[in-house]
N, C-alpha and C positions, 0 to 999 in steps of 0.2 A: 133759769138762772137762780130762782129761789131755792131749788133743791140743792144746787151747788153751794149756796151760802149756808144752808142748813148743815150740809156735810162738812163744810169748813168749821162751823161752830161746834159740831160734834167732835171733830179732831182737836180743836182747842180745849174742849172740856176733857178729852182723853189725856191730853198733855198735862192739864192742871191736875187731873186725878193721879197721874204718875208722880208728879212733884209732891202732892199732898201725902201720898203714901210713903214717899222717901222720908218726909218729916214725921210720919206716924211711927217710925222706928219699930216696925214689926207689930203694929197694933197696940203699942204700949202708951201712945199719947192719944187721948180722946178726941180732941178737936180736929187735928189733922186726919185722923181715921174717919171721922164723920164727914168731913169735907171731901175726902177721897171717895167715900161711898156715894155721896150725893152727886159728885161730878161724874162718877162712873154711870150712875143711873141716868143722868142728864145726857151723857154722850150716847148711850144706847137709845134713848128716846129720840134724840135728834137724828141719829142714823136711821132709825126706823121710819121716821117721817120722810126723810130724803129718799128712801127706797120706794116711795110711791111713784116717783118719776125717773129714778136712775136705775140702770141695770145693777143687780146685786154684786156681780163680780167686780165691776169697775168701782162701784161705790165703796165696797169693803176694802179693796186694794188701796184706793186713795185714802180712806179713813186710817187704815193701819200704817200706810207709808208716811202720811203727814204726822201721825202720832209718833212713830219711831224716829223720824228725822227731827221733829221738834224736841222730843225728850233728849235725844243725843246731843243736840245743840245746846240745850239748857244745861245738860250735864257737864259739857265742856266749859260753858261760861260761869255757872254758879257753883258747881261741885268739884271743879278741878280735875275732871276726867281728861283722858288723853286727847290731844288734838293733833295726833300724828298725821302726816300727809296721806297715808293709806286710809285712815279712818275718815278724814275729811272727804277724800275722793269717793269712798263708798257711800257716805251720806249724800253727796252730790248725785250719785247714780240713782239713789232712791227718789230724789227730787225730780230728776230727769224722767224717770219712769212714771211718776205721778203726772207730770206735764204731758207725757205721751198718751197716757190713758184719758186725760181730759180732752185732748185734741182728736183722739181716734173716734171714728163713728161708732155709735152704740150698737 
């Protein structure tokens, strides 16, 4: 269970990194750039520790899927990105795939 919590924390750090880099505006703003880099390093460190107990394929798929779905959701809520029914359905499919990987035997 601890490995899954570490993986969740890694995905949250990955989401934070993406948002920070959005605010970094192409590396032109110092603090968002530094925060983005720190969160990227934290995400990789947490992912690495979770891999001690989780299969690499499952862990990486969950990590990237949660990151992608989380960033897409934040983009809709905070950055005015499209919330078309097709886009929402595709994000939901990512979440369903993540749940399936969590429930599947290792």
